[in-house]
N, C-alpha and C positions, 0 to 999 in steps of 0.2 A: 555283271554285265547284265544290260537290258536287252530284251527281244530285239529292238532295233540296232542297238551295238554289235549284237552277235550276226544278224544278218547283214549290216555293213561289211563287216571283217569277210563274210563268207562269200558275199555276192557281188561286192564292189567291183572286182576285176571284171567278172562276166558281163556286168550292165554296162559298164563303160565299154568293154568291148563293142557289144551290140550297138550302143549308141553313136561310136565311131563309124560302123559300118553304115549305119542309118543316115548319118549327118555329114559323114564325109569328110570330118577333120576333128582333131583334138580338142581345140578350143571350144567349139560350140558343144562338144559331147560333153566336155569336163564341166561347162557350165550347166548343161542339161542333168548330169549325173547330180550336182550339188542341190538343184531345183526338185529333182524326183525325190531325194532323202528328206529334203525339207517338207515336201508336201506329205511324206511319209509320217514324219514326226507330228505333224499337225491331226492328220486323219486317221491312222491307225490306232492311236490312243483311244479314239473315239468309236470307231466303225470295226475295230479288231485288225489283227493280221490277216492279209488275205491267203488264200489258199496256194498260190503259187506268187511269193512276193518278188522273184526276180522278174516274172513277166509284167507284174505290175508296177515296177520299178521302171523297166523298159519302156513300156507303155506312157507313164507317167512323165519321163524324160523327153521321150520324142515329143509328146504333143506342147510341153513346156518349151521346147525348143522352137517349135513352130508359132508358138505365142511370141516368142521373141522376135524371130524373122518377121511376121507381120508387123512388128511395132518400130522395127529398126529399118530406116533406110538403107544404112550401109549393106543389108543383106538383102535388099529388095529384088535385085536381079536373080539371085539364087534360089530365093523364094518357091517358084512354081517347080523345077526340077526337085527340089528337096522333098515338097509337100506331096509329090506325084510320088516318089520313091517311098515315103515314109507311108503313105496311105496304102501302097500297093503292096506293100511288103510280105503281108501274112498270106498273099495270094500266089507268091512266087515260088515256084517248085525248083529247087536247086539242080543243076546239071550232075550226072553221076560222079565225075571226078570234083565236084567242088566240095571245100570242107566245110561243113555245116557247123563247126565248132566256131563262134566267134572268138574264143579266146587263143586258141591257136591260130586262128585266122591273123589276129592281131599281133602275135608273137612273130610270126611270119613276115608280117610288115615291118613290123619295128627293127629285123634283122635283114632290113634290105642291103644288099651289097654295095650300094653308093654310099651309105653311112658307115663310118670309120667304126671299126669292132668293138671299142670301148664305149661308143655312144650309143651302138644299137643294144648292148647289154645294159647300159645305164637306163636308157628310153624304155626298154621292157620292163625292168624291174619297177620303174616307179608308173608306168602307165597301167600294165597288167596286173600287178601285186600291190600296188600302193604303197610301195616301200618309201621311207623318207629319205632325203638325201644322207641323212645321217647314216641311215641303215645301208644303204647303197655304198657309202664311202667304206664302212667296215669290211664288206664284202670285198672291195677293191684295194684295200689298204691306203686308201686316198683321201684327200680331203674333201669335205663337204661342199667347199666353194668350188674345187675342181669338177667335182661329180655335176652339181648346179649347172655348171657352164656346158659340160657336156651335152647335158638335156637340153638345154636351151637352142645349143646349135643345132642339135637333131632336128627338133622340131622345126627350125627355121629351114633348114634344106629340104625337109619333106615339103613344106609349104613352097617354098620359093622355086624348086624343081618340079613341083607338081608330082611328088612320087604318087604311084596310085594305091589305093586302098584296097587292093586285091589279091586272091590267092595265087603264086607263080606256078605255072604247069609242073608238074613233075619233075621235069629235065632240069628244072632250075633249083628245086631242092637242094641239091649238094652243095649249092654254092653258100647256102644259109645254114647247112645243117650243123654246123660247128657252131656258130653263135646260138642258134636254137637250144640244142643241147646245154651249153653253158648256161644259159639263162635259165632253163628247168633245173640244172642243178644248183645253182645259186637260190633260186626261190626254195627248193627243197632244205638247203642248208640253213636260210633263215627261220623255216619253219621248223626245222629240226632242233635247232640251237639259235634259238633268238639273239640277235645284237643287243637289243635293248628290251626295255618294258619289265613288269614284275616276273610273268610266267617264262619257264624256260624254253617251253613248245608252244608253237604256233601252228596247231593243229590243221587249220584250214590251209595254210600255205604247203604243209607237207602233203596233205592230199590234193591238193588243186597241182601241185609237179608231177605226183605218180599218175594223175589221171592224165594231165598232157604227155606224159611218157607212154601210157598205154594208147593213146591216140595215135601219137608219133609211130609206134610198133605196128598199128593196123595200116596207117597210110602208107609209110615209108621204111618196112623193116629193114634194117641193118644190124651187124654185131654192134655198132657203137650204142645204139639205141636201147639193144639188149643189154650190155653192159651197164648202162646208165640205171635203167630200169631194175636190174637185177640190185645194183647198189643202193637204191633208193629202197627198195621193199626189204631189202636185208636190213637196213638201219633201221625202217619203221618196224619189224618185227620184233626190236626190242623196247619198244617206246612204252609200254606198259610198267618197264622196269626200271625206267630211266630217274623217275622222281619219286618222291616218299609221300607219304599222306598229306603232309603239309608244303608240299609242292619244291621240295629242297633236293639237289641234286645227287644221284646216286651214281656212283662211278662204276664201271664197267667190272671191274674186278669186285665189287661189290654186291652187284646186282643178283636178284631173285631170279635164276635162271628158266625156273618153271614158269615163270610169266611170259617169256617168250614166245611169241606165236611161230608154232612150227610149222602151221601150214604158209604163211610167208616165207618162211624161213628156207622151207624146201622149193618154192617157186624161185626165189631169189638166187638161191644157189644153183639151179637147172639154168637159170639165165646165164648167170655167169659163166658156167663151164661151156655151156655153147659159144657164147662170145670168145672166150678166150681159147677155144679151138679153133676159130675161124681168123688166122692172121691176114693183115697185121692187126696187134693187139692194142687198142687204146687205153688212154689213162682210165676213162672210167670202169672198163672191163677189170685192169688191174686192180683198182679199187675195191671193185667187188668181190674179186677173189680173196682180198686181205678180210673183208667182212664175212667171206663165207668161211673163212679159216677161223675167226673168231667164234662163227656160228656153231661149227663141230666140235668145240671144246664143250664137255656138260659140264667141267669145273674149271674156275680159272688155271689152275695147275696144269690142266691137260691143253692148255693153248700151244700151238706149235710155234714159238717166237722166231726159231730158225727158217721156217718157211715164209713167216712175216717179212723177216727182215730180207728175204731174197726177192719177195714180191715188191717191196719197198725199193729195192735196186733197180728192178726193171722200172718201177713206175718214176724213179727220180732221171731216167733215160728218156721216158716220154714226156716228162714233166717237169723239167730242172727248176722248180720252183723252192723258194726258201721254205716256205710251209711243209711243201713233202719233206725237203732235209730235215725239218724239226721233228716230223712224225716217224721219220728213219730211225732219228737219233734215240727217240722214246723205245721204239720197238729193239734198238739195240741194246739200251738201258736193261729190257726186260731179258733179253737173251742173255750179255755178258757183265752186267751190274750197273749200279748206277754211276759209278766213276767213267764208264766208257761212254756213257751219254752225256754224262756232263761236259765231258770234254768237247764233244760234238755240238754242243746248243752253246757253249760259250763262244765257240769260233763264228756260229751264226750269228749269235748277239754282236759278237765285234765288229762284222762286216755292216752294219746299221739297217740293215733290210727288215730286220723285224723288229724294229724299235717301238713301234706300234701297235703290235699284234700281242693281244692280252694273254694269248695261250703260251708264248714263248717263256716269258718270266714265272707263269705259272707250273709249266713243265719243269723248269729248272727249280723252282722250290721245293718240287715234290723229290726232286731228285737229292737235293743237299737236305732234306728232312731224313730221307733214306740213310743218308751217310751220316746223320748225327749232328750236321751243322748246323743247327737249329737257328741262331742269330742271323747267318746269311740267309737262311731259308724265309726267315720271317721279313727280312727286307725284301725277298724276292716275291713272298706272297703280297706285299705291302704295293710293290711295282704293278704286280697285276691288277689289284683292287683299284689301282688310281686310273687304269686304262678301262676296266670294265664297266658298262652302264648296263647291264641286265640284272634285274634283282635277284635270282635265285643264284648267278652266278659269284655277286657280290656277298651273299648272305654265306655262301660256301668258303669264300676265300676267308671272309671274316672268323669265320668257325675254326679255319686252320690257323691263321695268325694266333688266334687264342689258345689253340691245343698245341702250339708249338713252343715248349718252353725249355 
């Protein structure tokens, strides 16, 4: 990966967020972002990468946008105000309560209560994280066409109803907090286990999600924020053990636990326990407690599967989704044996809600393999392979098919 590619992946969201604030709209900011990276592709190989690439890109995008405005009669009326705002931005001192982080500002704006909940999340993932419609569709278990329509409608509503690009006062944050937390959770999921591409991990997305959660904790502390931050930190503590030297997947039961980051693990466990002691307990907190239970096991055989199943029972009440039910079935298989888990997974697959979810046939295949039903296992692994679009996952599933004889 080139320096420019790496910087694009790491900085795109923050640069776009700053440009939207400066320019007051998605369309012009997206054009400015493209212009800025095009200018970087031309100038950086000649002049070198600047000391602060993000600031360079924001500045370049801002002035490219002003040039566009000057050449366009369509924007002539808006030019004086936009030029004044852009030229004076560096001299503006934020109010004490103003959020100075543009990415979090953009997340809060995209999660405006006037937008449907699913559109809020889809728009934020597209604009803040640069996820493709296919990647967002994988997170929603929806079609890419449906996701694209949600994003187009959300942008049109923001434009047509003149929804302000501004930070809401703290009193209005609770109305947006659920959507914001969901967005941060999905950002982390895509970073922790990418839905597409060659690599399993998109480290820049996982790091950005944790950064946003830390900002939220500082600005609007709550047990739900603690629970989500704890969950992500606990998962991140295992990052070094999740892939081998060739980038292949290493399952939890096979990981070298000496590679786990004990500092992150202790932080995440503390956050999870604090949130769990502050009812009502939310879904992120319960998931964090599950992750903390895994973290407490020095060896795979030490895992308290009974406690994990009990926590999944609570989670299924807090979040009665088929994905939670699938994870609970896997935990029951670990506690009671593969036959018990397989019966539950077969029932879940029969109702059709997990038809396009690649982890469902993969989990079923693993239980069939453990039961010695190898031909059925191979067919289930093949079904998972047909659904998988991520390189490391496809390599792992292919190896399982080849090894199951």
